[in-house]
N, C-alpha and C positions, 0 to 999 in steps of 0.2 A: 822701473818706469813702465807704465802701462802703454801698450801699443794703441795707436789711433785706430778705432773701429770705423770702417767705411760706412757711409750712410746708405745702407741697403736693408731690405726687409728680411731676406733670408741668405744664409751662408751654408755652403756644403762643408762636409767634414774636413776635406783637404784645405779649404780656406781657413777654417777655424784652427786647424793644426799649424798652418803657416803663421797666422796672426798671434797665436798664444805660445807657440814653441812646444806644444804638447802633441805627442804622436797620436795618430788616429786610434790605435788599439787601446791606448790609455783612456782616450775620451769614451770609447765604447765600454770600457771597464767601469769608469766613473758613473756611467748611466745605470749600470747594474747596482752600484753601491750607494748612490745618493738618490733618494726618491724625488727630491726637488729638481733634479736634472733629467728632464725628459724632453729632448727636442722632438719637434713634429717630424712626421715622415710623409714623403710625397706618395703619389699613387704608384710610383716605381720603387717604393720602399727606401728611397735615399733619405738620409737624415737632413733635416732642414733646421739649422740653428738660427735663432733670433738674437738680437743684441743682448737681451737679458741672459740668454744661455752663455754667450761669450763672456759677459761680466761675471757670471757664476764660475766659469772655467778659470778665469783669472783669479777669482777669490779662492777657489780650491787650490790652485797652483801656489798661491801665497801661503795658505795654511799648511799644505803638505810639504812643499819644497823649501820654503824660506823660514817658516815658523816652527817646523819640525813636528807638526801634529801627525798622529796616526789617522787611518781612515775613520776609526770610531771616534776619535777626538774631533776630527774635522766635522763629522756628522753631527756631533753634539754641539759644536760651536755654531754651525749653521742653524740647528734647531733652536738654540738659545737666542740667536739673533732675530729669528722670526717670531718668537713668542712675545706678544705685546706686554708692556710693563703694566698697563692698566688692566683691571679685570674687564672682561667682555661684558657688554650690557646684557641684562637679562632678556630672554626671549619673550616677546609679548604673548599673552594668552591668545588662543585662536579666536577668530571673529565669532562672537556669541550667536548672532542670528544664523550664521552659516552652520555652526555646530548644532544648534537646535534643529535646523532642517535635516541635517544628516542623521541625527538621532531619531527623528520622526520617521525618516525613510527606513532606517535600520529596524525600528520597531514594527513598521508596516510589513517589511519583508519577513521578519520573524513570525508575525501573526499569520501571514500568508503560508509560510512553510509549515507552521503547526496545523493550519486548517487543511492543507493538502495531505498532510501525513495522517490525519484522522479520517476515517470513513464513517459517514452518518448512518 
C-alpha cells in the first residue's frame, strides 16, 4: 500500500525516508545509480524532493524490494517504461528563410576573411 504523500511542493530527505521507509543513505545511493532520479538542491545543498521524486522512490522500492529486480534490471525497467511506443515524429527541417540568411552571413564572413588574409 502506497503512503499518502502530503500536498507540499518540496520534501527534505528525512521526510522522504519517513514516507517511503527507505533510509537516507539508500536514497543518496539511488541518486548515483539512476539518472532519472535527481532531486533539486537548495542553496544550502540540501536535497529537495518533489512529488514525482517520491513516486519514483516508491516505484524503485517496488522493483527492487518486492519484485526482486537488480539495480541494472530496475534501470532497464524504468528506461523501457519511458520509451514511447510510437516512433517520435520527424524533426522538421530548419526554417528556410532563416537558413538562407545564415548561409549568406557565413559566406560574407568567409569572403571578408579571405580578403583580409590577402594583401593587395
